[in-house]
C-alpha positions as protocol buffer text, in pm:
chain_id: "A"
residue {
  index: 1
  type: MET
  ca { x: -17177 y: 4256 z: -12211 }
}
residue {
  index: 2
  type: GLY
  ca { x: -17345 y: 3998 z: -12469 }
}
residue {
  index: 3
  type: ALA
  ca { x: -17110 y: 3721 z: -12428 }
}
residue {
  index: 4
  type: PRO
  ca { x: -17134 y: 3436 z: -12222 }
}
residue {
  index: 5
  type: THR
  ca { x: -17099 y: 3425 z: -11886 }
}
residue {
  index: 6
  type: VAL
  ca { x: -17227 y: 3278 z: -11556 }
}
residue {
  index: 7
  type: PHE
  ca { x: -17353 y: 3551 z: -11320 }
}
residue {
  index: 8
  type: LEU
  ca { x: -17270 y: 3447 z: -10959 }
}
residue {
  index: 9
  type: ARG
  ca { x: -17439 y: 3647 z: -10723 }
}
residue {
  index: 10
  type: THR
  ca { x: -17297 y: 3673 z: -10289 }
}
residue {
  index: 11
  type: THR
  ca { x: -17495 y: 3717 z: -10016 }
}
residue {
  index: 12
  type: VAL
  ca { x: -17479 y: 4044 z: -9807 }
}
residue {
  index: 13
  type: CYS
  ca { x: -17436 y: 4346 z: -9875 }
}
residue {
  index: 14
  type: ASN
  ca { x: -17339 y: 4645 z: -9686 }
}
residue {
  index: 15
  type: LEU
  ca { x: -17531 y: 4890 z: -9899 }
}
residue {
  index: 16
  type: ARG
  ca { x: -17902 y: 4978 z: -9980 }
}
residue {
  index: 17
  type: CYS
  ca { x: -17897 y: 5132 z: -10260 }
}
residue {
  index: 18
  type: ALA
  ca { x: -18253 y: 5331 z: -10312 }
}
residue {
  index: 19
  type: TRP
  ca { x: -18274 y: 5172 z: -10643 }
}
residue {
  index: 20
  type: CYS
  ca { x: -18139 y: 4797 z: -10617 }
}
residue {
  index: 21
  type: ASP
  ca { x: -18258 y: 4606 z: -10776 }
}
residue {
  index: 22
  type: SER
  ca { x: -18128 y: 4241 z: -10602 }
}
residue {
  index: 23
  type: GLU
  ca { x: -18267 y: 4333 z: -10245 }
}
residue {
  index: 24
  type: PHE
  ca { x: -18332 y: 3959 z: -10222 }
}
residue {
  index: 25
  type: SER
  ca { x: -17914 y: 3915 z: -10234 }
}
residue {
  index: 26
  type: PHE
  ca { x: -17876 y: 4073 z: -9912 }
}
residue {
  index: 27
  type: THR
  ca { x: -17978 y: 3792 z: -9697 }
}
residue {
  index: 28
  type: GLU
  ca { x: -18072 y: 3459 z: -9969 }
}
residue {
  index: 29
  type: GLY
  ca { x: -17857 y: 3224 z: -10034 }
}
residue {
  index: 30
  type: ASP
  ca { x: -17690 y: 2926 z: -9941 }
}
residue {
  index: 31
  type: TYR
  ca { x: -17327 y: 2868 z: -9825 }
}
residue {
  index: 32
  type: ILE
  ca { x: -17128 y: 2610 z: -10072 }
}
residue {
  index: 33
  type: ARG
  ca { x: -16841 y: 2502 z: -10022 }
}
residue {
  index: 34
  type: LEU
  ca { x: -16555 y: 2628 z: -10315 }
}
residue {
  index: 35
  type: ASP
  ca { x: -16516 y: 2275 z: -10466 }
}
residue {
  index: 36
  type: ALA
  ca { x: -16835 y: 2205 z: -10506 }
}
residue {
  index: 37
  type: LEU
  ca { x: -16894 y: 2584 z: -10645 }
}
residue {
  index: 38
  type: MET
  ca { x: -16599 y: 2521 z: -10854 }
}
residue {
  index: 39
  type: GLU
  ca { x: -16787 y: 2223 z: -11024 }
}
residue {
  index: 40
  type: LYS
  ca { x: -17138 y: 2414 z: -11098 }
}
residue {
  index: 41
  type: ILE
  ca { x: -16887 y: 2691 z: -11264 }
}
residue {
  index: 42
  type: ARG
  ca { x: -16747 y: 2449 z: -11454 }
}
residue {
  index: 43
  type: SER
  ca { x: -17061 y: 2264 z: -11557 }
}
residue {
  index: 44
  type: PHE
  ca { x: -17158 y: 2539 z: -11781 }
}
residue {
  index: 45
  type: PRO
  ca { x: -17029 y: 2617 z: -12126 }
}
residue {
  index: 46
  type: ALA
  ca { x: -16926 y: 2997 z: -12046 }
}
residue {
  index: 47
  type: GLN
  ca { x: -16550 y: 3061 z: -12004 }
}
residue {
  index: 48
  type: ARG
  ca { x: -16645 y: 3396 z: -11874 }
}
residue {
  index: 49
  type: VAL
  ca { x: -16713 y: 3425 z: -11425 }
}
residue {
  index: 50
  type: CYS
  ca { x: -16876 y: 3730 z: -11259 }
}
residue {
  index: 51
  type: LEU
  ca { x: -16868 y: 3754 z: -10945 }
}
residue {
  index: 52
  type: THR
  ca { x: -17173 y: 3995 z: -10803 }
}
residue {
  index: 53
  type: GLY
  ca { x: -17364 y: 4045 z: -10516 }
}
residue {
  index: 54
  type: GLY
  ca { x: -17491 y: 4208 z: -10293 }
}
residue {
  index: 55
  type: GLU
  ca { x: -17154 y: 4303 z: -10265 }
}
residue {
  index: 56
  type: PRO
  ca { x: -16871 y: 3995 z: -10316 }
}
residue {
  index: 57
  type: LEU
  ca { x: -16564 y: 4149 z: -10161 }
}
residue {
  index: 58
  type: LEU
  ca { x: -16766 y: 4127 z: -9845 }
}
residue {
  index: 59
  type: GLN
  ca { x: -16687 y: 3735 z: -9901 }
}
residue {
  index: 60
  type: LYS
  ca { x: -16349 y: 3637 z: -9747 }
}
residue {
  index: 61
  type: GLN
  ca { x: -16386 y: 3345 z: -10007 }
}
residue {
  index: 62
  type: SER
  ca { x: -16413 y: 3573 z: -10292 }
}
residue {
  index: 63
  type: PHE
  ca { x: -16056 y: 3653 z: -10345 }
}
residue {
  index: 64
  type: THR
  ca { x: -15968 y: 3290 z: -10368 }
}
residue {
  index: 65
  type: LEU
  ca { x: -16274 y: 3219 z: -10519 }
}
residue {
  index: 66
  type: CYS
  ca { x: -16095 y: 3426 z: -10840 }
}
residue {
  index: 67
  type: GLU
  ca { x: -15759 y: 3271 z: -10798 }
}
residue {
  index: 68
  type: ARG
  ca { x: -15891 y: 2921 z: -10876 }
}
residue {
  index: 69
  type: LEU
  ca { x: -16111 y: 3033 z: -11144 }
}
residue {
  index: 70
  type: LEU
  ca { x: -15806 y: 3270 z: -11263 }
}
residue {
  index: 71
  type: ALA
  ca { x: -15596 y: 2951 z: -11267 }
}
residue {
  index: 72
  type: ALA
  ca { x: -15859 y: 2718 z: -11451 }
}
residue {
  index: 73
  type: GLY
  ca { x: -15816 y: 2982 z: -11746 }
}
residue {
  index: 74
  type: PHE
  ca { x: -16159 y: 3196 z: -11677 }
}
residue {
  index: 75
  type: HIS
  ca { x: -16185 y: 3525 z: -11693 }
}
residue {
  index: 76
  type: VAL
  ca { x: -16328 y: 3658 z: -11411 }
}
residue {
  index: 77
  type: VAL
  ca { x: -16449 y: 4034 z: -11365 }
}
residue {
  index: 78
  type: VAL
  ca { x: -16549 y: 4172 z: -11035 }
}
residue {
  index: 79
  type: GLU
  ca { x: -16859 y: 4393 z: -10966 }
}
residue {
  index: 80
  type: THR
  ca { x: -16808 y: 4609 z: -10632 }
}
residue {
  index: 81
  type: GLY
  ca { x: -17008 y: 4892 z: -10545 }
}
residue {
  index: 82
  type: GLY
  ca { x: -16703 y: 5123 z: -10486 }
}
residue {
  index: 83
  type: SER
  ca { x: -16657 y: 5095 z: -10049 }
}
residue {
  index: 84
  type: ILE
  ca { x: -16477 y: 4849 z: -10001 }
}
residue {
  index: 85
  type: SER
  ca { x: -16088 y: 4900 z: -10144 }
}
residue {
  index: 86
  type: ILE
  ca { x: -16024 y: 4652 z: -10437 }
}
residue {
  index: 87
  type: ARG
  ca { x: -15675 y: 4646 z: -10352 }
}
residue {
  index: 88
  type: GLY
  ca { x: -15645 y: 4320 z: -10247 }
}
residue {
  index: 89
  type: LEU
  ca { x: -15759 y: 4161 z: -10543 }
}
residue {
  index: 90
  type: PRO
  ca { x: -15527 y: 3963 z: -10817 }
}
residue {
  index: 91
  type: LYS
  ca { x: -15328 y: 4142 z: -11026 }
}
residue {
  index: 92
  type: HIS
  ca { x: -15424 y: 3908 z: -11347 }
}
residue {
  index: 93
  type: GLN
  ca { x: -15509 y: 3976 z: -11699 }
}
residue {
  index: 94
  type: ASN
  ca { x: -15824 y: 3821 z: -11731 }
}
residue {
  index: 95
  type: LEU
  ca { x: -15977 y: 3979 z: -11386 }
}
residue {
  index: 96
  type: SER
  ca { x: -16107 y: 4290 z: -11449 }
}
residue {
  index: 97
  type: VAL
  ca { x: -16301 y: 4466 z: -11191 }
}
residue {
  index: 98
  type: SER
  ca { x: -16607 y: 4660 z: -11222 }
}
residue {
  index: 99
  type: LEU
  ca { x: -16696 y: 4964 z: -11000 }
}
residue {
  index: 100
  type: ASP
  ca { x: -16992 y: 5146 z: -10953 }
}
residue {
  index: 101
  type: VAL
  ca { x: -16979 y: 5484 z: -10851 }
}
residue {
  index: 102
  type: LYS
  ca { x: -17336 y: 5548 z: -10636 }
}
residue {
  index: 103
  type: CYS
  ca { x: -17472 y: 5894 z: -10759 }
}
residue {
  index: 104
  type: PRO
  ca { x: -17669 y: 6130 z: -10509 }
}
residue {
  index: 105
  type: SER
  ca { x: -18052 y: 5914 z: -10599 }
}
residue {
  index: 106
  type: SER
  ca { x: -17886 y: 5544 z: -10486 }
}
residue {
  index: 107
  type: LYS
  ca { x: -17849 y: 5754 z: -10122 }
}
residue {
  index: 108
  type: MET
  ca { x: -17529 y: 5587 z: -10066 }
}
residue {
  index: 109
  type: GLU
  ca { x: -17269 y: 5831 z: -10252 }
}
residue {
  index: 110
  type: ALA
  ca { x: -17077 y: 5901 z: -9899 }
}
residue {
  index: 111
  type: ARG
  ca { x: -16977 y: 5572 z: -9860 }
}
residue {
  index: 112
  type: MET
  ca { x: -16767 y: 5544 z: -10199 }
}
residue {
  index: 113
  type: ASP
  ca { x: -16375 y: 5458 z: -10121 }
}
residue {
  index: 114
  type: TRP
  ca { x: -16258 y: 5724 z: -10331 }
}
residue {
  index: 115
  type: ASP
  ca { x: -15905 y: 5525 z: -10319 }
}
residue {
  index: 116
  type: ASN
  ca { x: -15989 y: 5291 z: -10566 }
}
residue {
  index: 117
  type: LEU
  ca { x: -15998 y: 5479 z: -10834 }
}
residue {
  index: 118
  type: LYS
  ca { x: -15627 y: 5548 z: -10775 }
}
residue {
  index: 119
  type: ALA
  ca { x: -15655 y: 5132 z: -10811 }
}
residue {
  index: 120
  type: LEU
  ca { x: -15863 y: 5073 z: -11169 }
}
residue {
  index: 121
  type: ALA
  ca { x: -15676 y: 4954 z: -11438 }
}
residue {
  index: 122
  type: PRO
  ca { x: -15671 y: 5000 z: -11760 }
}
residue {
  index: 123
  type: GLY
  ca { x: -15859 y: 4631 z: -11787 }
}
residue {
  index: 124
  type: ASP
  ca { x: -16138 y: 4744 z: -11549 }
}
residue {
  index: 125
  type: GLN
  ca { x: -16441 y: 4983 z: -11615 }
}
residue {
  index: 126
  type: LEU
  ca { x: -16586 y: 5240 z: -11414 }
}
residue {
  index: 127
  type: LYS
  ca { x: -16961 y: 5217 z: -11359 }
}
residue {
  index: 128
  type: PHE
  ca { x: -17266 y: 5460 z: -11273 }
}
residue {
  index: 129
  type: VAL
  ca { x: -17594 y: 5385 z: -11232 }
}
residue {
  index: 130
  type: ILE
  ca { x: -17825 y: 5730 z: -11322 }
}
residue {
  index: 131
  type: ALA
  ca { x: -18114 y: 5821 z: -11243 }
}
residue {
  index: 132
  type: GLY
  ca { x: -18171 y: 6132 z: -11380 }
}
residue {
  index: 133
  type: ARG
  ca { x: -18019 y: 6467 z: -11426 }
}
residue {
  index: 134
  type: ALA
  ca { x: -17871 y: 6530 z: -11073 }
}
residue {
  index: 135
  type: ASP
  ca { x: -17732 y: 6212 z: -11078 }
}
residue {
  index: 136
  type: TYR
  ca { x: -17576 y: 6271 z: -11459 }
}
residue {
  index: 137
  type: ASP
  ca { x: -17439 y: 6584 z: -11339 }
}
residue {
  index: 138
  type: TYR
  ca { x: -17259 y: 6439 z: -11036 }
}
residue {
  index: 139
  type: ALA
  ca { x: -17077 y: 6143 z: -11272 }
}
residue {
  index: 140
  type: ARG
  ca { x: -16950 y: 6409 z: -11515 }
}
residue {
  index: 141
  type: ASP
  ca { x: -16814 y: 6640 z: -11232 }
}
residue {
  index: 142
  type: VAL
  ca { x: -16695 y: 6294 z: -11118 }
}
residue {
  index: 143
  type: LEU
  ca { x: -16522 y: 6262 z: -11431 }
}
residue {
  index: 144
  type: ARG
  ca { x: -16391 y: 6578 z: -11463 }
}
residue {
  index: 145
  type: ARG
  ca { x: -16269 y: 6565 z: -11130 }
}
residue {
  index: 146
  type: HIS
  ca { x: -16064 y: 6275 z: -11132 }
}
residue {
  index: 147
  type: GLU
  ca { x: -15821 y: 6097 z: -11418 }
}
residue {
  index: 148
  type: ILE
  ca { x: -15977 y: 5728 z: -11525 }
}
residue {
  index: 149
  type: PRO
  ca { x: -15743 y: 5462 z: -11658 }
}
residue {
  index: 150
  type: CYS
  ca { x: -16016 y: 5300 z: -11787 }
}
residue {
  index: 151
  type: PRO
  ca { x: -16343 y: 5268 z: -12009 }
}
residue {
  index: 152
  type: VAL
  ca { x: -16631 y: 5402 z: -11727 }
}
residue {
  index: 153
  type: ILE
  ca { x: -17026 y: 5297 z: -11845 }
}
residue {
  index: 154
  type: PHE
  ca { x: -17287 y: 5489 z: -11779 }
}
residue {
  index: 155
  type: GLN
  ca { x: -17641 y: 5308 z: -11709 }
}
residue {
  index: 156
  type: PRO
  ca { x: -17976 y: 5426 z: -11669 }
}
residue {
  index: 157
  type: GLU
  ca { x: -18095 y: 5299 z: -11349 }
}
residue {
  index: 158
  type: SER
  ca { x: -18450 y: 5140 z: -11495 }
}
residue {
  index: 159
  type: GLY
  ca { x: -18209 y: 4940 z: -11704 }
}
residue {
  index: 160
  type: THR
  ca { x: -18360 y: 5065 z: -12017 }
}
residue {
  index: 161
  type: LYS
  ca { x: -18421 y: 5398 z: -12057 }
}
residue {
  index: 162
  type: LEU
  ca { x: -18154 y: 5483 z: -12293 }
}
residue {
  index: 163
  type: LEU
  ca { x: -18283 y: 5843 z: -12462 }
}
residue {
  index: 164
  type: PRO
  ca { x: -18226 y: 6160 z: -12216 }
}
residue {
  index: 165
  type: LEU
  ca { x: -17893 y: 6000 z: -12131 }
}
residue {
  index: 166
  type: ALA
  ca { x: -17774 y: 5956 z: -12450 }
}
residue {
  index: 167
  type: ASP
  ca { x: -17883 y: 6321 z: -12549 }
}
residue {
  index: 168
  type: TRP
  ca { x: -17704 y: 6452 z: -12215 }
}
residue {
  index: 169
  type: ILE
  ca { x: -17383 y: 6290 z: -12330 }
}
residue {
  index: 170
  type: LEU
  ca { x: -17336 y: 6412 z: -12689 }
}
residue {
  index: 171
  type: ALA
  ca { x: -17462 y: 6736 z: -12560 }
}
residue {
  index: 172
  type: ASP
  ca { x: -17197 y: 6736 z: -12276 }
}
residue {
  index: 173
  type: GLY
  ca { x: -16895 y: 6520 z: -12584 }
}
residue {
  index: 174
  type: LEU
  ca { x: -16829 y: 6287 z: -12261 }
}
residue {
  index: 175
  type: ASP
  ca { x: -16607 y: 5962 z: -12404 }
}
residue {
  index: 176
  type: VAL
  ca { x: -16883 y: 5718 z: -12207 }
}
residue {
  index: 177
  type: ARG
  ca { x: -17018 y: 5405 z: -12303 }
}
residue {
  index: 178
  type: LEU
  ca { x: -17408 y: 5436 z: -12262 }
}
residue {
  index: 179
  type: LEU
  ca { x: -17532 y: 5081 z: -12152 }
}
residue {
  index: 180
  type: PRO
  ca { x: -17845 y: 4888 z: -12059 }
}
residue {
  index: 181
  type: GLN
  ca { x: -17899 y: 4623 z: -11840 }
}
residue {
  index: 182
  type: LEU
  ca { x: -17863 y: 4318 z: -12154 }
}
residue {
  index: 183
  type: HIS
  ca { x: -18041 y: 4114 z: -11943 }
}
residue {
  index: 184
  type: LYS
  ca { x: -18373 y: 4311 z: -11810 }
}
residue {
  index: 185
  type: LEU
  ca { x: -18394 y: 4349 z: -12210 }
}
residue {
  index: 186
  type: ILE
  ca { x: -18350 y: 3984 z: -12285 }
}
residue {
  index: 187
  type: TRP
  ca { x: -18575 y: 3769 z: -11933 }
}
residue {
  index: 188
  type: GLY
  ca { x: -18698 y: 4112 z: -11828 }
}
residue {
  index: 189
  type: ASP
  ca { x: -18643 y: 4094 z: -11388 }
}
residue {
  index: 190
  type: ARG
  ca { x: -18674 y: 3726 z: -11386 }
}
residue {
  index: 191
  type: ARG
  ca { x: -18397 y: 3555 z: -11177 }
}
residue {
  index: 192
  type: GLY
  ca { x: -18147 y: 3276 z: -11279 }
}
residue {
  index: 193
  type: VAL
  ca { x: -18080 y: 2989 z: -11200 }
}
């Protein structure tokens, strides 16, 4: 968060989170050949690429793209909704996974592939988007039931309303990072280029 990054949003998602802020990714988008995509990514001054969606793991070429980006020296973060196995991603020191656990307010918590938690590595991150106290309690209970080898992020569903969540985290003494959606603080709901 906060480092210059090229965000590459893929089209199509197998989930329909109740509070999704990127529904346009369900159907919008253009097919771009990998060579052209690599050229476009290289046109930006950033050395980091975040592959997000929709659900990037639904795109078969995402795996090849990750390998090409890594070979070109980029640091790659793959943001995934947690319902598809992450085991096919390349194992590389410059690739990290940002794995969501869908809380009850998303209406998608039953779609979670819990085996993904066992595939996480120390350089990855586990993220919970939290819309209220029930989601917070759910996230806290997931952390109590599972051994998580990587940093954990709690993010308010609104993206920016941090105070209630901060109070709950401090009251329970959880070792998690509370983060806003920085792009919403900077650009609001404006979409990228």
